[in-house]
N, C-alpha and C positions, 0 to 999 in steps of 0.2 A: 541020474533020473531027471534032475532038473533041466539038463541040457536036452534030453529027449522031448520033454514036455514043450520046452521053448521052441524047439525045432518043429515039432508037430503043429503047434500053433500058428507059427510063421507061415508053414506050408498051407495050412488050411486058409490062411489070409489070402496068399497068393493065388491058390488053386481054386478057391470057391467063392470068395468075396469079390475079388477084382474081375473074374469072368462074368459075374453076374451084373456088375456095372457096365462092362463093355463086352456083351455077347457077340460072337461071330456070326452067328445064324439065328433066325427068327424060328421059334418053335410053333406048333400048331396052336397051342393054348395062347400064345402071346398074339398070334394072328386073330383068334377069336376075340380076345380082348380088345384089340385095335378096331376090328370090325364092329364091334358093339359100340365103341366110343365114337367112331365116325357117324354111325347111325344116329347116335344121340346129339351130335353137335352139328354136322354138316347142313341138314336141312334149315335149321334156324340161321346159321351163319350165311348160308348162300342167299336166303331171303333178304338179308341185310345188305349183303355187298352187291347184289344185282340191280344195277341203276339203268334205267332206259330214259333217254332224252325225249322231251316233247317232240311232237310232230306238228310243224306249222305248214298250213296249207294256203293256197291263194285266197285273198278276199277276206282275211281274217277268220278263217275256219281253222281248226286245230284239234289235235288230240294231246291231252296233257293230264298231269297228276297221276302217272302211270305208276302203279305200286304192285310189287310182287306180294301176293297174299300167303302163299305157302310153297313149299318144295318138299316133295315126297320122293325119298330114295329107298326102294323096296329092295334092290340088289347091290350089293358091293362086295368087292374082294380085294384082299391085300396080299401080295406075294412078293418074294425077293429075299435078299440077305444084305447084312451090313457090308459085306466085302463088295457087293455090286451095288444095285439100285433097288429101291422099293417101289412097286407098281400098284397104283391104286386104280381099279376099274369100277364103274358103276353104270348101269344100264336100267332101261324102262323107267326113267325118273319122270315124274310128272309135277308141273307147276301151274299155278293160277295167277292171273293179274286182274286188276281193275283199272279203269281210267275214265276221264270225262271228255266229252267231245262237243264240239260246237260248229254248226254249218251256217254260213251267211251266203244266201242266194237271192236272186231276184224272181219273183214269180211273174210269169208271163213277160219277162225281161224288163219289167217296169217297177212293180211292186216290191220293195225290200222286205226280206223275211229272215228272221234268224231263229235258230232252234239249238237247244242244247239237250244232252242225254248222257247216259252211261254206257260203259263198254265193260264186258266180262269176257275173258278169254282163258282157255285151258290149253296147255301144251303137253304133249305126251311123247314117250320114247325118246327121251332125251339121254344122250350118252357122253361120258367123258372118260378119259384115261390120262392120268397124271403120273409121271415119273419122278421120284424123289431121290435125290443123291445125298449122302451122308457128308456132313462136314463138322468140323470140332469147333465147339462154341466156346463157352467159358472154360477156363482151366483152373482147376482148384487142387490144393494141397491137403493130403489126409495124413495126419501125425498119429502114430500109436505107439504103445509101450506094452510089451507082453513079457511078463516075467523079468523086468528090469532091462529088457532088450529094447532099444528105441530104434524106430526107423521111419522114414518118410516116404510117401508116394505121391507122385504128381498125377492126377486124373484129368482126362479131357472129357468134357461134357458133350455127348454126341446128340446132334440133332438133325433136321432135315432141311433141304431148300428144294424148291421146284426146279428140275431140269428141263422137262418140256411137258406139254400138254396139249391134248386134241379133244375136240368136242363135236357134237352133232345135234341137231334139232330134228326131230320127227315130225309129228303132225300138230297143227294148231286148229282150234275151234273157236270162233269170235261169235259173240251175241251182242248187238246193239240195241239200246233201249232208248226209244224216243217216241215222238208224236208222228210227224209226217215226214221228215228229212233223213231219218235213220238209213234209208236205202241209198240215199245220196252218197253217204260215207262208205256204204259197202260197195257201191257200183264204181265210184271215182276214185276211191282209195283202197287198193288191195290190201287190206289190213293183215290178212293171213300172211301174205309174203313179206309185208313190211315188218311184221312182228318176227318172223323167222330170220330175217336179215338182221334186225336189232340184236337178236339174242345170240347170234353167231359171234364166237370169240368171247362173248361177255360170261358165258359159263365158265371158261377156263380162268379168266381174270378173277372171278368170285372164288373159284375153288382155291385158286394160289393165295388169295387173301385169307380165306378160311384156314388153310394150312399154316400160313405165317402166324397167325393169330394163336393157333392151338399147337404149333410144333413142338414146344417143350412138353406140353401135357401128352400128346400122342408118343413122343420119344420115350417118356418115363414108362408108359403103358406097354411099348413093345419091348423095352429093355427088361420088363417084368420087376 
């Protein structure tokens, strides 16, 4: 009887506990959990990781102090398996930013004039797709004793790293606030085009940083 109980407990350990530590496939419930955690963390993390350099123009004019105010991610999906790759897709992302601008011009080619103002922009229909590959992180040793039968199991801690990423920026809408020369910035600096160019590629870099920062947490949720 003692032998049967011991054997049953050991079987339970290897067939139930260890597979939960290292699942081969992601269940629907785990995907739902991971999606919720992504919605909770990604907007905030992307805002902090998105950095856009100042734009210096000729004659002492500039656009600077560019700050991402918010990132909204309404739709996100996670699919895949431990055996292959995890694919994270997000679409219809919206973000907002603010900045300061200054223009220095000569009125009637003689009188120097300088004006400062603020800029507000909204970006819509941003998308990204990132593929995560599994790799083994820290290795730990689990020791247990069941009915005086001692055994030791080495467990690998699974986590993710970014394999590849692609992003696209949809539409931008820029509003300039100033007195007289706001139109100069809008006319001679294609802010919409400049902003899209600056954001291209930076979305993926920000997503990668957010994943690296939260990889252990996301891995724990996916593993259940």
